[in-house]
C-alpha positions in Angstrom: -2.3 22.4 0.2 -5.7 22.5 -1.6 -8.8 20.8 -1.0 -9.7 17.2 -1.5 -11.0 16.5 -4.8 -13.0 14.2 -6.5 -10.1 12.1 -7.7 -9.1 12.0 -4.3 -12.5 10.6 -3.1 -12.7 8.1 -5.7 -9.1 6.6 -4.8 -10.3 6.1 -1.2 -13.9 4.7 -2.4 -12.4 2.4 -4.9 -9.8 1.2 -2.0 -12.4 0.6 0.7 -14.7 -1.3 -2.0 -11.6 -3.5 -2.8 -10.9 -4.1 0.8 -14.7 -5.0 1.4 -14.1 -7.2 -1.4 -11.0 -8.9 -0.2 -13.0 -9.4 3.0 -16.1 -11.3 1.7 -14.3 -13.8 -1.2 -12.0 -15.9 1.1 -13.8 -19.2 0.4 -14.0 -18.2 -3.5 -11.8 -20.3 -5.8 -10.1 -22.1 -3.2 -6.7 -23.7 -4.5 -4.4 -26.7 -3.1 -1.0 -25.0 -2.2 2.1 -26.9 -1.4 3.2 -27.2 2.5 5.7 -24.6 2.3 3.5 -21.7 1.1 1.8 -21.4 4.4 4.8 -20.5 6.5 5.6 -18.1 3.3 2.4 -16.8 3.5 2.4 -16.4 7.2 5.9 -14.5 6.8 4.4 -11.9 4.3 1.5 -11.5 6.3 3.3 -10.4 9.6 6.1 -8.4 7.5 3.2 -6.6 5.8 1.7 -5.6 9.2 4.7 -4.6 10.8 5.8 -2.3 7.5 2.2 -0.8 7.7 2.8 0.0 11.7 5.9 1.4 11.4 5.0 3.8 8.5 1.8 4.8 10.3 3.3 5.6 13.6 6.3 7.4 11.3 3.4 9.7 9.7 1.9 10.4 12.8 -0.5 13.5 12.6 0.3 13.4 8.5 -1.3 10.4 7.9 -4.6 10.4 5.8 -6.4 7.9 3.1 -6.2 10.3 0.7 -3.3 10.9 -1.8 -3.3 14.4 -1.2 -0.8 15.5 1.4 -1.6 16.9 4.6 -1.5 20.5 5.1 1.4 21.3 7.3 3.0 17.9 7.0 6.2 17.2 6.1 8.2 15.4 3.6 9.2 11.5 5.6 12.4 9.9 3.8 13.7 8.0 6.9 12.6 4.6 8.6 10.1 2.6 6.6 10.3 5.6 4.1 13.8 4.7 3.3 12.8 1.4 2.3 10.0 2.4 -0.1 8.4 5.2 -0.9 5.2 4.0 -0.2 5.7 1.5 2.6 1.9 1.2 3.5 0.7 0.2 -0.2 3.6 -2.2 0.0 2.7 -3.4 3.6 -0.9 -3.9 2.7 0.2 -5.8 -0.7 2.2 -8.0 1.4 -0.1 -8.8 3.8 -3.0 -9.4 1.5 -0.7 -11.5 -0.6 0.4 -13.5 2.5 -3.0 -14.0 4.0 -4.4 -15.3 0.4 -1.5 -17.8 0.2 -1.9 -18.8 3.5 -5.8 -19.5 3.6 -5.4 -20.7 0.0 -8.0 -18.2 -1.6 -7.8 -17.6 -5.3 -10.3 -15.0 -4.9 -8.2 -13.0 -2.7 -5.3 -13.4 -4.9 -7.2 -11.7 -7.6 -8.2 -8.9 -5.4 -4.7 -8.2 -4.1 -3.7 -8.1 -7.9 -6.3 -5.3 -8.3 -5.2 -3.5 -4.9 -1.8 -3.7 -6.6 -3.1 -2.0 -9.7 -5.0 0.8 -7.6 -2.0 1.5 -5.5 0.2 1.7 -8.4 -2.3 4.4 -10.0 -3.0 6.1 -6.8 0.8 6.4 -5.8 1.3 8.1 -9.4 -1.1 10.4 -8.9 0.0 11.2 -4.9 3.7 11.8 -6.2 2.5 14.2 -8.8 0.9 16.1 -5.8 4.2 15.4 -3.7 6.6 16.8 -6.3 4.5 19.8 -6.1 4.7 20.1 -2.6 8.2 19.3 -1.8 10.6 20.1 -4.6 13.2 17.7 -2.7 10.8 14.8 -3.4 12.4 14.4 -7.1 15.8 13.4 -5.6 14.0 11.2 -3.2 12.0 9.5 -6.0 15.6 8.9 -7.6 16.8 6.7 -4.8 14.0 5.3 -3.4 11.6 2.5 -5.1 8.0 3.0 -5.1 6.9 -0.2 -3.4 10.1 -2.2 -2.9 14.0 -1.3 -2.5 15.4 -0.1 -6.0 12.2 -1.2 -8.3 
């Protein structure tokens, strides 16, 4: 596997900045949501965190914040990765959306949308690298959705 590039560092840097922004904007643009939105938010938050934890445990030593595959790692297609090709990104988005809904934070909803855009472009880049490293990735990509099943 080749060494990390500027693009790898750029994706992770923007991701960290968006996480920081998400943490500092909870009180900005508050909104009043119907009572039923709170429990939906909690459910998304918990489900997202569980999905992230499952995928992190599954990746084990192949885990990296960078989109470039880890040297000596293998292609994981079972467990959380049978549900989505990028379950960590999906889980983080679910958790961020759920927390924003639960808290009634419009600012966090905006940052969640920005994270979704970043994760999309980061995953496109990552998938190009995975295709070069693992020829079987093409078939996997054809049967499993990027962030959600069959999408």
